[in-house]
Backbone of each chain as ProteinMPNN parsed JSONL, in Angstrom:
{"seq_chain_A": "MVPDEKRLKDDFQWLIKNSAILQQKNAGKFVAIVNKKVAGLGETATEAYEKAKKAYPDKEPLLDIIPEKEFLLL", "coords_chain_A": {"N_chain_A": [[0.827, -1.321, -0.013], [0.742, 2.171, -0.793], [0.805, 4.962, 0.853], [-0.964, 7.902, 0.241], [-1.775, 7.534, -2.513], [-3.635, 8.422, -4.193], [-3.458, 11.285, -4.056], [-0.923, 11.321, -5.204], [-1.223, 10.535, -7.737], [-2.815, 12.377, -8.699], [-0.782, 14.493, -8.58], [1.028, 13.529, -10.697], [-0.654, 13.754, -12.973], [-0.7, 16.602, -12.994], [2.008, 17.265, -13.484], [2.838, 16.273, -15.701], [1.396, 17.913, -17.401], [2.738, 20.398, -17.053], [5.071, 20.375, -17.481], [6.522, 21.451, -19.663], [6.541, 24.209, -18.988], [7.925, 24.008, -16.613], [10.397, 23.471, -17.569], [11.305, 25.848, -18.688], [12.782, 27.455, -16.847], [13.949, 25.538, -15.399], [15.357, 23.38, -16.565], [16.917, 20.378, -16.458], [17.327, 19.983, -13.656], [16.472, 18.183, -10.794], [13.239, 17.192, -9.222], [10.538, 17.699, -7.023], [7.278, 17.043, -6.297], [4.487, 18.153, -4.719], [1.199, 18.198, -3.856], [0.269, 19.276, -6.407], [2.178, 21.345, -6.93], [5.544, 22.684, -7.022], [7.706, 21.492, -4.704], [10.05, 20.94, -3.976], [13.538, 21.683, -5.492], [16.539, 20.67, -7.12], [19.785, 20.062, -7.576], [20.422, 17.429, -7.23], [18.868, 14.328, -6.64], [18.215, 13.886, -4.063], [18.534, 16.356, -2.799], [16.394, 17.63, -3.724], [14.34, 16.044, -2.955], [14.708, 16.235, -0.025], [14.081, 18.933, 0.316], [11.372, 19.072, -0.288], [10.346, 17.3, 1.588], [10.908, 18.845, 3.664], [9.172, 21.01, 3.385], [6.89, 19.754, 3.67], [6.521, 17.42, 5.669], [4.807, 15.126, 6.252], [4.361, 14.096, 3.747], [4.586, 12.291, 0.718], [6.706, 13.026, -1.984], [6.052, 13.295, -5.661], [8.672, 12.264, -7.776], [10.922, 13.406, -10.42], [13.068, 13.973, -13.131], [13.847, 17.141, -14.703], [13.667, 17.545, -18.218], [15.907, 18.006, -20.278], [16.011, 21.061, -22.894], [17.487, 20.492, -25.38], [17.765, 17.874, -25.313], [17.435, 14.78, -26.939], [15.824, 11.903, -27.024], [16.403, 8.741, -27.695]], "CA_chain_A": [[0.092, -0.099, 0.124], [1.277, 3.344, -0.944], [0.356, 6.042, 1.226], [-1.386, 9.01, -0.65], [-1.598, 7.231, -3.765], [-4.595, 9.262, -5.005], [-2.83, 12.638, -4.307], [0.153, 11.43, -6.053], [-1.804, 10.291, -9.108], [-2.939, 13.956, -9.107], [0.748, 14.976, -8.867], [1.466, 13.112, -11.834], [-1.222, 14.425, -13.809], [-0.283, 18.032, -12.956], [3.3, 17.407, -13.797], [2.804, 15.882, -17.253], [0.593, 18.986, -18.09], [3.58, 21.492, -16.732], [6.724, 19.966, -17.669], [7.256, 22.296, -20.535], [6.558, 25.375, -18.355], [9.071, 23.446, -15.82], [11.507, 23.46, -18.623], [11.798, 27.036, -19.096], [13.779, 27.873, -15.905], [14.597, 24.659, -14.482], [15.655, 22.183, -17.249], [18.256, 19.439, -15.944], [17.1, 19.896, -12.307], [15.582, 17.253, -10.047], [11.848, 18.355, -9.101], [9.691, 17.004, -6.038], [6.007, 17.658, -6.422], [3.29, 17.83, -3.622], [-0.339, 18.85, -3.968], [0.345, 20.122, -7.787], [3.342, 22.36, -6.693], [6.822, 22.148, -7.055], [7.875, 21.567, -3.538], [11.604, 20.638, -4.091], [14.208, 21.655, -6.464], [17.674, 20.68, -6.73], [21.049, 19.47, -8.698], [20.47, 15.962, -7.039], [17.24, 13.809, -6.322], [18.267, 13.837, -2.521], [18.135, 17.62, -2.412], [14.797, 17.9, -4.069], [13.47, 15.23, -2.158], [14.658, 16.708, 1.18], [13.303, 20.151, 0.197], [9.82, 18.584, -0.268], [10.054, 16.644, 2.903], [10.941, 19.849, 4.846], [8.108, 21.668, 3.394], [5.508, 18.569, 3.573], [7.001, 16.322, 6.382], [3.982, 14.049, 6.235], [3.579, 13.979, 2.258], [5.723, 11.679, -0.104], [6.676, 13.779, -3.226], [6.368, 12.584, -6.806], [10.105, 12.743, -8.282], [11.268, 13.459, -11.69], [14.229, 15.138, -13.572], [13.256, 18.065, -15.922], [14.315, 16.957, -19.392], [16.908, 19.565, -20.983], [15.362, 21.127, -24.07], [18.381, 20.03, -26.205], [17.695, 16.506, -25.088], [16.87, 13.946, -27.871], [15.54, 10.721, -26.558], [16.451, 7.724, -28.6]], "C_chain_A": [[0.752, 1.156, 0.038], [0.573, 4.325, -0.616], [0.021, 7.453, 0.177], [-1.469, 8.925, -2.066], [-2.777, 8.123, -4.726], [-3.975, 10.659, -5.162], [-1.601, 12.562, -5.127], [-0.21, 11.125, -7.474], [-2.134, 11.86, -9.695], [-1.768, 14.9, -9.483], [1.057, 14.99, -10.151], [0.631, 13.767, -12.853], [-0.857, 16.036, -14.12], [1.12, 18.248, -13.523], [3.508, 17.206, -15.388], [2.278, 17.11, -17.872], [1.526, 20.133, -17.776], [4.652, 21.209, -16.878], [7.329, 21.062, -18.555], [7.218, 23.611, -20.026], [7.944, 25.2, -17.282], [10.41, 23.79, -16.595], [12.269, 24.93, -18.756], [12.591, 27.53, -18.318], [14.592, 26.628, -15.037], [15.072, 23.381, -15.213], [16.922, 21.43, -16.7], [18.285, 19.366, -14.459], [16.149, 18.656, -11.867], [14.335, 18.015, -9.468], [11.011, 17.199, -8.127], [8.294, 17.78, -6.015], [5.16, 17.215, -5.422], [2.127, 18.705, -3.756], [-0.114, 19.882, -5.094], [1.26, 21.264, -7.574], [4.444, 21.866, -6.672], [7.285, 22.543, -5.568], [9.348, 21.44, -3.286], [12.439, 20.883, -5.539], [15.585, 21.407, -6.347], [18.708, 19.982, -7.784], [20.914, 17.782, -8.285], [18.881, 15.545, -6.598], [16.931, 13.989, -4.632], [17.757, 15.298, -2.24], [16.754, 18.125, -2.944], [14.004, 17.286, -2.945], [13.352, 15.872, -0.672], [13.988, 18.175, 1.191], [11.829, 19.979, 0.349], [9.358, 18.22, 0.897], [9.923, 17.76, 3.973], [9.65, 20.734, 4.702], [6.795, 20.936, 3.635], [6.186, 17.409, 4.393], [6.266, 15.148, 6.057], [3.459, 13.571, 4.951], [4.944, 13.272, 1.622], [5.692, 12.422, -1.56], [6.659, 12.975, -4.459], [7.854, 13.085, -7.278], [10.091, 12.661, -9.836], [12.437, 14.357, -11.955], [13.665, 16.035, -14.626], [14.082, 18.081, -16.993], [15.137, 18.603, -20.066], [16.223, 19.595, -22.423], [16.179, 20.498, -25.393], [18.34, 18.524, -26.437], [16.866, 15.566, -26.152], [16.898, 12.374, -27.581], [15.562, 9.524, -27.76], [16.095, 6.456, -28.517]], "O_chain_A": [[1.515, 1.302, 0.993], [-0.261, 4.772, -1.403], [0.893, 7.878, -0.581], [-1.306, 9.892, -2.81], [-2.59, 8.364, -5.918], [-3.956, 11.187, -6.274], [-1.198, 13.564, -5.717], [0.556, 11.493, -8.364], [-1.809, 12.355, -10.774], [-1.737, 15.772, -10.352], [1.321, 16.007, -10.793], [1.267, 14.407, -13.69], [-0.765, 16.548, -15.235], [1.4, 19.343, -14.009], [4.223, 17.897, -16.113], [2.759, 17.375, -18.974], [1.086, 21.144, -18.323], [5.451, 21.931, -16.282], [8.43, 21.552, -18.307], [7.954, 24.363, -20.665], [8.814, 26.063, -17.165], [11.351, 24.378, -16.063], [13.48, 25.11, -18.889], [13.403, 28.245, -18.905], [15.546, 26.752, -14.268], [15.191, 22.35, -14.55], [17.95, 22.09, -16.549], [19.203, 18.729, -13.942], [15.213, 18.257, -12.559], [14.351, 19.228, -9.26], [10.887, 16.022, -8.466], [8.223, 18.98, -5.747], [5.041, 16.01, -5.201], [2.24, 19.931, -3.75], [-0.244, 21.091, -4.903], [0.946, 22.269, -8.212], [4.579, 20.685, -6.353], [7.267, 23.721, -5.211], [9.774, 21.93, -2.241], [12.049, 20.35, -6.577], [16.052, 21.958, -5.35], [18.271, 19.392, -8.771], [21.333, 16.953, -9.092], [17.968, 16.316, -6.306], [15.844, 14.164, -4.082], [16.741, 15.492, -1.573], [16.174, 19.073, -2.414], [13.216, 17.864, -2.197], [12.261, 16.047, -0.127], [13.347, 18.484, 2.195], [11.161, 20.718, 1.073], [8.272, 18.585, 1.349], [9.13, 17.736, 4.914], [9.087, 21.164, 5.708], [5.735, 21.545, 3.779], [6.418, 16.386, 3.747], [6.87, 14.169, 5.618], [2.457, 12.862, 4.844], [6.093, 13.592, 1.928], [4.656, 12.373, -2.224], [7.259, 11.903, -4.387], [8.148, 14.272, -7.136], [9.314, 11.914, -10.43], [12.77, 15.291, -11.224], [12.945, 15.494, -15.466], [15.202, 18.576, -16.864], [14.833, 19.791, -20.17], [15.913, 18.584, -23.054], [15.536, 20.057, -26.345], [18.752, 17.975, -27.459], [15.638, 15.659, -26.154], [17.875, 11.684, -27.874], [14.708, 9.515, -28.647], [16.235, 5.71, -29.485]]}, "seq_chain_B": "MIDFSWREDLSESFGKVKRPVAEIFIKDKTGNWRALTMIIDSGADASVINRSFGELFGHDFKKGRQIRMKGFGEQEIAAYVHTMRLKIGEHELDAEVAIADIEKGPNVLGRKDIFNVFEIQFKNTAECTRFIK", "coords_chain_B": {"N_chain_B": [[-6.319, -2.477, -15.835], [-4.455, 0.209, -16.984], [-3.979, 3.583, -17.425], [-1.73, 6.15, -18.716], [-1.38, 9.359, -19.345], [0.331, 11.094, -22.003], [3.588, 13.15, -21.624], [3.937, 16.475, -22.055], [6.875, 17.971, -23.519], [9.336, 20.346, -24.03], [11.136, 20.759, -26.95], [14.192, 21.681, -28.587], [14.734, 20.758, -31.157], [12.412, 20.136, -32.132], [10.058, 21.404, -31.306], [7.158, 21.378, -29.547], [6.906, 18.347, -27.936], [5.318, 14.856, -27.156], [5.827, 12.699, -24.567], [5.799, 9.277, -23.734], [5.079, 8.425, -20.523], [5.463, 7.146, -17.262], [3.855, 6.92, -13.859], [5.572, 5.408, -11.585], [6.228, 3.186, -8.768], [8.767, 2.864, -6.533], [10.321, 0.479, -4.249], [12.128, 1.739, -1.393], [15.634, 1.159, -0.135], [14.795, 1.025, 2.731], [12.336, 0.141, 2.915], [10.216, 1.943, 1.974], [7.929, 3.402, 0.031], [8.741, 5.136, -3.117], [8.047, 7.576, -5.075], [8.025, 8.003, -8.875], [8.892, 9.441, -11.992], [8.938, 7.883, -14.963], [10.144, 7.293, -18.113], [8.725, 5.373, -20.79], [9.916, 2.97, -22.717], [9.969, 0.925, -25.246], [11.938, 0.223, -26.772], [14.218, -0.07, -25.1], [16.237, -2.157, -23.536], [16.396, -2.94, -20.96], [15.352, -1.497, -17.562], [16.372, 1.783, -16.312], [17.65, 3.763, -14.016], [19.021, 7.0, -12.983], [22.1, 7.66, -11.072], [21.679, 9.442, -9.073], [19.118, 9.203, -8.154], [19.376, 6.429, -7.517], [21.019, 6.529, -5.276], [19.453, 8.334, -3.663], [17.537, 6.084, -3.029], [18.816, 4.593, -1.325], [20.545, 2.639, -2.355], [23.612, 0.996, -2.535], [25.316, 1.617, -5.169], [27.292, 0.469, -6.746], [27.431, -1.864, -6.045], [25.812, -3.654, -7.476], [25.447, -5.76, -10.206], [27.747, -5.374, -12.74], [27.225, -3.881, -15.854], [27.511, -2.785, -19.034], [26.546, 0.144, -20.671], [25.151, 1.226, -23.829], [24.073, 3.57, -26.197], [23.127, 5.649, -29.038], [25.849, 6.34, -30.84], [29.446, 6.073, -29.888], [30.015, 6.206, -27.183], [30.18, 4.578, -23.898], [28.454, 3.806, -21.023], [28.838, 3.141, -17.644], [26.88, 0.648, -15.743], [24.816, -0.503, -13.012], [23.186, -3.304, -12.025], [20.56, -3.79, -10.279], [17.879, -5.624, -8.281], [14.896, -4.502, -7.802], [11.732, -3.725, -5.914], [9.026, -3.018, -7.503], [5.865, -0.94, -8.24], [3.067, -0.735, -10.162], [0.496, 1.001, -10.987], [-2.038, -1.106, -9.59], [-0.33, -3.091, -9.308], [2.323, -5.343, -8.153], [5.557, -5.954, -8.459], [8.964, -7.732, -9.018], [11.705, -6.263, -10.608], [14.558, -6.232, -12.631], [16.78, -3.409, -12.464], [18.798, -1.208, -13.708], [21.418, 0.809, -12.526], [22.474, 3.898, -13.533], [25.813, 5.008, -13.77], [25.731, 8.128, -13.889], [25.07, 11.218, -12.945], [22.831, 12.682, -13.971], [20.176, 12.153, -16.11], [17.643, 10.603, -18.225], [15.041, 8.625, -16.329], [14.36, 5.292, -17.426], [11.832, 3.194, -18.435], [12.149, 0.078, -19.218], [12.059, -3.008, -21.349], [12.775, -5.388, -19.796], [11.56, -7.64, -17.482], [9.063, -6.132, -17.204], [7.598, -5.791, -19.981], [7.004, -8.191, -20.248], [5.173, -8.838, -18.351], [3.172, -6.839, -18.404], [0.863, -6.145, -21.069], [1.687, -3.774, -23.35], [0.478, -1.083, -24.607], [0.972, 1.727, -26.99], [-0.699, 4.452, -27.513], [-1.396, 6.439, -29.897], [-3.187, 8.327, -30.903], [-4.817, 8.959, -28.776], [-2.888, 9.805, -27.142], [-1.7, 8.592, -24.862], [-0.582, 5.853, -22.696], [-1.524, 2.401, -22.31], [-1.461, -0.07, -19.954], [-1.911, -3.176, -19.369], [-2.866, -6.082, -17.735]], "CA_chain_B": [[-5.865, -1.749, -16.911], [-3.994, 1.779, -16.217], [-3.78, 4.506, -18.616], [-0.771, 6.932, -18.318], [-1.107, 10.298, -20.393], [1.776, 11.438, -22.364], [3.921, 14.235, -20.964], [4.512, 17.367, -22.951], [8.022, 18.616, -23.253], [9.794, 21.457, -25.202], [12.518, 20.041, -27.596], [14.728, 22.488, -29.53], [14.716, 20.325, -32.406], [10.867, 19.609, -32.784], [9.09, 22.069, -30.692], [6.448, 20.434, -28.408], [6.759, 16.826, -28.13], [4.734, 14.334, -26.212], [6.516, 11.616, -24.302], [5.135, 8.345, -23.048], [5.81, 8.371, -19.121], [4.381, 6.227, -16.337], [4.24, 7.011, -12.53], [6.28, 4.371, -10.747], [6.547, 3.38, -7.39], [9.926, 2.001, -6.378], [10.649, 0.461, -2.941], [13.697, 2.045, -1.319], [15.938, 0.116, 0.976], [14.223, 1.081, 4.137], [11.031, -0.378, 2.86], [9.236, 2.795, 1.836], [7.702, 3.456, -1.509], [8.856, 6.242, -3.493], [7.233, 7.894, -6.579], [9.059, 8.929, -9.723], [8.057, 9.404, -13.319], [9.797, 7.172, -15.928], [9.816, 7.281, -19.658], [8.507, 4.17, -21.265], [10.718, 2.93, -24.006], [9.835, -0.283, -25.737], [13.478, -0.018, -27.49], [15.328, -0.398, -24.082], [16.592, -3.671, -22.933], [16.097, -3.118, -19.356], [15.035, -0.311, -16.72], [17.694, 2.405, -15.874], [17.608, 5.056, -13.18], [20.19, 7.571, -12.756], [22.852, 7.459, -9.837], [21.191, 10.5, -7.875], [17.843, 8.305, -7.787], [19.822, 5.077, -6.861], [21.475, 6.939, -4.194], [18.129, 8.412, -2.894], [16.689, 5.137, -2.8], [19.701, 3.839, -0.636], [21.495, 1.563, -3.027], [25.178, 1.164, -2.715], [25.108, 1.284, -6.47], [28.338, -0.12, -7.28], [27.393, -3.573, -5.342], [25.251, -4.416, -8.311], [26.048, -6.347, -11.279], [28.085, -4.275, -13.549], [27.038, -3.835, -17.047], [27.758, -1.778, -20.166], [25.355, 0.765, -21.368], [25.366, 2.083, -24.928], [23.097, 3.955, -27.181], [23.598, 6.106, -30.209], [27.629, 6.434, -30.77], [30.502, 5.218, -29.565], [30.217, 6.118, -25.631], [29.603, 3.721, -23.2], [28.149, 4.215, -19.666], [28.815, 1.858, -16.707], [25.56, 0.791, -15.088], [24.936, -1.639, -12.171], [21.978, -3.907, -12.036], [19.87, -4.173, -8.775], [16.65, -6.056, -8.146], [14.126, -3.569, -6.993], [10.331, -3.904, -5.973], [7.899, -1.89, -8.458], [4.544, -0.99, -8.226], [2.354, -0.066, -11.282], [-0.866, 0.692, -10.785], [-2.301, -2.15, -8.197], [0.363, -4.514, -9.489], [3.835, -5.222, -7.576], [6.461, -6.893, -9.236], [10.318, -7.606, -8.857], [12.412, -6.11, -11.723], [16.159, -5.723, -12.613], [16.763, -2.089, -12.672], [20.223, -0.507, -13.735], [21.447, 2.157, -11.904], [23.608, 4.355, -14.497], [26.84, 5.878, -13.403], [25.495, 9.3, -14.39], [24.329, 12.101, -12.053], [21.362, 13.031, -14.619], [19.745, 11.614, -17.437], [16.21, 10.203, -17.957], [14.702, 7.294, -15.985], [13.518, 4.643, -18.467], [11.266, 1.796, -18.278], [12.637, -0.716, -20.615], [11.271, -4.299, -21.402], [12.905, -6.649, -18.896], [10.357, -8.034, -16.418], [8.028, -5.392, -17.706], [6.887, -5.805, -21.091], [6.427, -9.658, -20.532], [4.379, -8.973, -17.318], [2.07, -6.212, -19.171], [0.612, -5.945, -22.462], [1.859, -2.167, -23.303], [-0.145, -0.432, -25.755], [1.067, 3.231, -27.192], [-2.048, 4.865, -27.988], [-0.895, 7.802, -30.398], [-4.286, 9.394, -31.0], [-5.384, 9.409, -27.38], [-1.782, 10.257, -26.473], [-1.518, 7.756, -23.587], [-0.217, 4.621, -22.747], [-2.223, 1.555, -21.637], [-0.729, -1.103, -19.248], [-2.841, -4.23, -19.432], [-2.346, -7.063, -17.063]], "C_chain_B": [[-5.365, -0.366, -16.564], [-3.73, 2.462, -17.541], [-2.637, 5.688, -18.269], [-0.836, 8.276, -19.45], [0.031, 10.643, -20.78], [2.298, 13.061, -21.649], [4.616, 15.267, -22.226], [5.772, 18.162, -22.665], [8.345, 19.51, -24.472], [11.245, 20.461, -25.851], [13.022, 21.232, -28.606], [14.683, 22.079, -30.689], [13.324, 20.204, -33.119], [9.897, 20.086, -31.939], [8.492, 21.293, -29.504], [6.504, 19.154, -28.831], [6.033, 15.988, -26.844], [5.59, 13.092, -25.917], [5.892, 10.709, -23.566], [5.865, 8.101, -21.8], [4.652, 7.786, -18.308], [4.802, 6.751, -14.795], [4.466, 5.666, -12.105], [6.634, 4.367, -9.602], [7.694, 2.526, -7.235], [10.105, 1.831, -4.638], [12.038, 0.72, -2.495], [14.471, 0.85, -0.377], [15.663, -0.105, 2.361], [12.576, 0.71, 4.085], [9.69, 0.402, 2.341], [9.116, 2.972, 0.099], [8.011, 4.923, -1.983], [8.238, 6.302, -5.02], [7.954, 8.493, -7.457], [8.26, 8.418, -11.046], [9.066, 8.687, -14.257], [9.287, 7.108, -17.386], [9.955, 5.888, -20.206], [8.867, 3.976, -22.524], [10.798, 1.437, -24.374], [11.564, -0.651, -26.591], [14.483, -0.366, -26.443], [15.283, -1.609, -23.542], [15.889, -4.018, -21.477], [15.719, -1.556, -18.721], [16.233, 0.339, -16.47], [17.089, 3.721, -15.061], [18.921, 5.692, -13.137], [21.072, 7.446, -11.335], [22.232, 8.177, -8.842], [19.992, 9.551, -7.423], [18.305, 7.057, -7.078], [20.289, 5.28, -5.318], [20.237, 7.304, -3.099], [17.301, 7.299, -2.258], [17.595, 4.035, -1.921], [20.328, 2.832, -1.077], [22.921, 2.024, -3.063], [25.177, 0.77, -4.201], [25.778, 0.144, -7.333], [28.286, -1.762, -6.723], [26.466, -4.355, -6.297], [25.953, -5.069, -9.221], [26.608, -5.263, -12.269], [28.033, -4.732, -14.976], [27.334, -2.415, -17.924], [26.73, -1.136, -20.846], [25.675, 1.326, -22.552], [23.973, 2.507, -25.692], [23.404, 4.432, -28.449], [24.942, 6.529, -29.963], [28.262, 5.531, -30.038], [30.713, 5.207, -27.947], [29.405, 5.242, -24.958], [29.474, 4.244, -21.702], [28.149, 3.04, -18.673], [27.501, 2.016, -15.977], [25.681, -0.312, -14.15], [23.554, -2.072, -11.929], [21.496, -4.497, -10.766], [18.519, -4.808, -9.08], [15.727, -5.209, -7.355], [12.46, -4.115, -7.175], [9.48, -2.626, -6.791], [6.726, -2.136, -8.368], [3.894, -0.094, -9.417], [1.228, -0.287, -11.262], [-1.057, -0.101, -9.584], [-1.139, -3.114, -8.19], [1.886, -4.364, -9.004], [4.483, -6.284, -8.188], [8.128, -6.573, -9.016], [10.966, -7.122, -10.299], [13.928, -5.715, -11.626], [16.11, -4.453, -13.198], [18.251, -1.669, -12.54], [20.293, 0.795, -13.231], [22.809, 2.636, -12.85], [24.315, 5.215, -13.746], [26.848, 7.238, -14.08], [24.824, 10.006, -13.537], [22.903, 12.353, -12.759], [21.343, 12.192, -15.703], [18.231, 10.899, -16.93], [16.107, 8.683, -17.232], [13.75, 6.692, -17.12], [13.025, 3.339, -17.93], [11.409, 1.18, -19.205], [11.928, -2.052, -20.393], [11.422, -5.335, -20.513], [12.3, -6.478, -17.581], [9.26, -6.99, -16.151], [7.136, -5.741, -18.541], [6.49, -7.21, -21.087], [5.474, -9.751, -19.19], [2.853, -7.918, -17.785], [1.998, -6.229, -20.37], [0.743, -4.12, -22.459], [1.536, -1.764, -24.456], [-0.014, 1.118, -25.91], [0.154, 3.565, -28.014], [-1.961, 6.291, -28.732], [-2.04, 8.684, -30.529], [-4.712, 9.833, -29.87], [-4.229, 9.982, -26.596], [-1.716, 9.831, -24.92], [-1.012, 6.427, -23.82], [-0.745, 3.486, -22.018], [-1.24, 0.266, -21.357], [-1.913, -1.888, -19.095], [-2.352, -5.397, -18.84], [-3.32, -8.392, -17.081]], "O_chain_B": [[-6.041, 0.207, -15.71], [-3.32, 1.897, -18.555], [-2.915, 6.179, -17.175], [-0.23, 8.062, -20.5], [0.932, 10.551, -19.947], [1.508, 13.921, -21.257], [5.486, 14.969, -23.045], [5.805, 18.94, -21.712], [7.816, 19.462, -25.582], [12.043, 19.73, -25.265], [12.201, 21.685, -29.404], [14.58, 22.969, -31.533], [13.131, 20.179, -34.335], [8.902, 19.393, -31.728], [9.159, 20.696, -28.659], [6.191, 18.825, -29.975], [6.158, 16.397, -25.69], [6.057, 12.455, -26.86], [5.308, 11.187, -22.594], [7.018, 7.669, -21.803], [3.436, 7.844, -18.492], [5.988, 6.972, -14.55], [3.591, 4.814, -12.255], [7.3, 5.3, -9.154], [7.653, 1.429, -7.793], [10.046, 2.786, -3.865], [13.006, 0.145, -2.993], [13.914, -0.182, -0.002], [16.07, -1.033, 3.062], [11.766, 0.937, 4.984], [8.554, -0.065, 2.251], [9.95, 2.74, -0.776], [7.584, 5.864, -1.313], [8.032, 5.401, -5.833], [8.591, 9.485, -7.104], [7.436, 7.517, -11.207], [10.208, 9.135, -14.155], [8.115, 6.886, -17.693], [11.016, 5.265, -20.154], [8.345, 4.604, -23.445], [11.657, 0.743, -23.829], [12.046, -1.758, -26.832], [15.533, -0.91, -26.785], [14.235, -2.066, -23.087], [15.176, -4.934, -21.069], [15.826, -0.557, -19.433], [17.233, -0.373, -16.379], [16.225, 4.491, -15.481], [19.922, 4.985, -13.246], [20.38, 7.017, -10.411], [22.174, 7.67, -7.722], [19.992, 9.171, -6.252], [17.671, 6.651, -6.104], [20.057, 4.509, -4.387], [20.07, 6.755, -2.01], [16.575, 7.428, -1.273], [17.245, 2.861, -1.799], [20.74, 2.016, -0.253], [23.34, 3.102, -3.483], [25.036, -0.426, -4.458], [25.324, -0.67, -8.136], [29.083, -2.642, -7.047], [26.271, -5.551, -6.08], [27.177, -5.004, -9.108], [25.89, -4.307, -12.562], [28.629, -5.741, -15.354], [27.355, -1.266, -17.483], [26.012, -1.792, -21.601], [26.641, 2.081, -22.447], [22.971, 1.793, -25.721], [24.022, 3.619, -29.137], [25.199, 7.075, -28.89], [27.828, 4.459, -29.616], [31.445, 4.367, -27.425], [28.216, 5.058, -25.217], [30.307, 5.02, -21.234], [27.477, 2.037, -18.915], [27.026, 3.099, -15.635], [26.585, -1.12, -14.363], [22.735, -1.205, -11.625], [21.954, -5.527, -10.272], [18.013, -4.516, -10.164], [15.858, -5.268, -6.132], [12.001, -4.701, -8.156], [9.492, -1.437, -6.471], [6.303, -3.291, -8.385], [4.183, 1.093, -9.57], [0.727, -1.397, -11.438], [-0.361, 0.122, -8.594], [-0.946, -3.865, -7.234], [2.589, -3.428, -9.384], [3.977, -7.387, -8.398], [8.548, -5.426, -8.868], [10.575, -7.827, -11.229], [14.415, -5.026, -10.73], [15.529, -4.266, -14.267], [18.861, -1.752, -11.474], [19.484, 1.705, -13.413], [23.868, 2.013, -12.926], [23.761, 6.1, -13.094], [27.811, 7.552, -14.779], [23.768, 9.463, -13.213], [21.885, 12.217, -12.081], [22.318, 11.599, -16.165], [17.805, 10.71, -15.791], [16.883, 7.76, -17.482], [12.765, 7.231, -17.624], [13.634, 2.581, -17.175], [10.85, 1.561, -20.234], [11.264, -2.23, -19.371], [10.52, -6.151, -20.324], [12.428, -5.542, -16.791], [8.636, -6.949, -15.091], [5.99, -6.012, -18.18], [5.625, -7.526, -21.904], [4.999, -10.869, -18.993], [1.702, -8.258, -17.511], [3.064, -6.331, -20.976], [0.073, -3.364, -21.756], [2.261, -2.044, -25.411], [-0.687, 1.844, -25.179], [0.089, 3.099, -29.152], [-2.455, 7.261, -28.157], [-1.848, 9.867, -30.248], [-5.02, 11.021, -29.773], [-4.437, 10.573, -25.536], [-1.688, 10.617, -23.973], [-0.99, 5.904, -24.934], [-0.387, 3.535, -20.842], [-0.491, -0.278, -22.168], [-2.936, -1.329, -18.7], [-1.344, -5.857, -19.376], [-2.978, -9.416, -16.491]]}, "name": "protein", "num_of_chains": 2, "seq": "MVPDEKRLKDDFQWLIKNSAILQQKNAGKFVAIVNKKVAGLGETATEAYEKAKKAYPDKEPLLDIIPEKEFLLLMIDFSWREDLSESFGKVKRPVAEIFIKDKTGNWRALTMIIDSGADASVINRSFGELFGHDFKKGRQIRMKGFGEQEIAAYVHTMRLKIGEHELDAEVAIADIEKGPNVLGRKDIFNVFEIQFKNTAECTRFIK"}
């Protein structure tokens, strides 16, 4: 059982709709999403995660790395 | 059945692109589930996460079985294979996941231990990926 699974699903929907906006200023950074908001940004996954946990100690963030714009996935 | 909508990204080369991604839960070394987004890649032999996520999830990544990863071009990247507990929708499974020895790079959901469990359909007109078990 994953705690907060419904909220994490909503955060995933928010992230996929807002990825291009996040790319404008934060491409290449790690991001942690809580409650449809950026709760943590960092140069490492741990940095983004810890910022989010500091802001929302009882919530598990959704994690991602914001793609670089020149990135071409093969 | 689970549907994951595609993520809209910006590409210098192609403008707006839609990429198939999924919300995946991975159990870390302390037994807690972590949620992350992975790109679904039917062309990838196995799943890969970058070192930064591997460290966050508590893996001593070099303790895994070492493999060499190669995409387009000559460059090889070292990676280390670990067995991880994954949750996709309601379904839990063990999968071999490689931790790539790079700080950044996309997390990729590849074929090994995944595509043999789910029927995965890339639905281009609906812009979503369907996982059927």
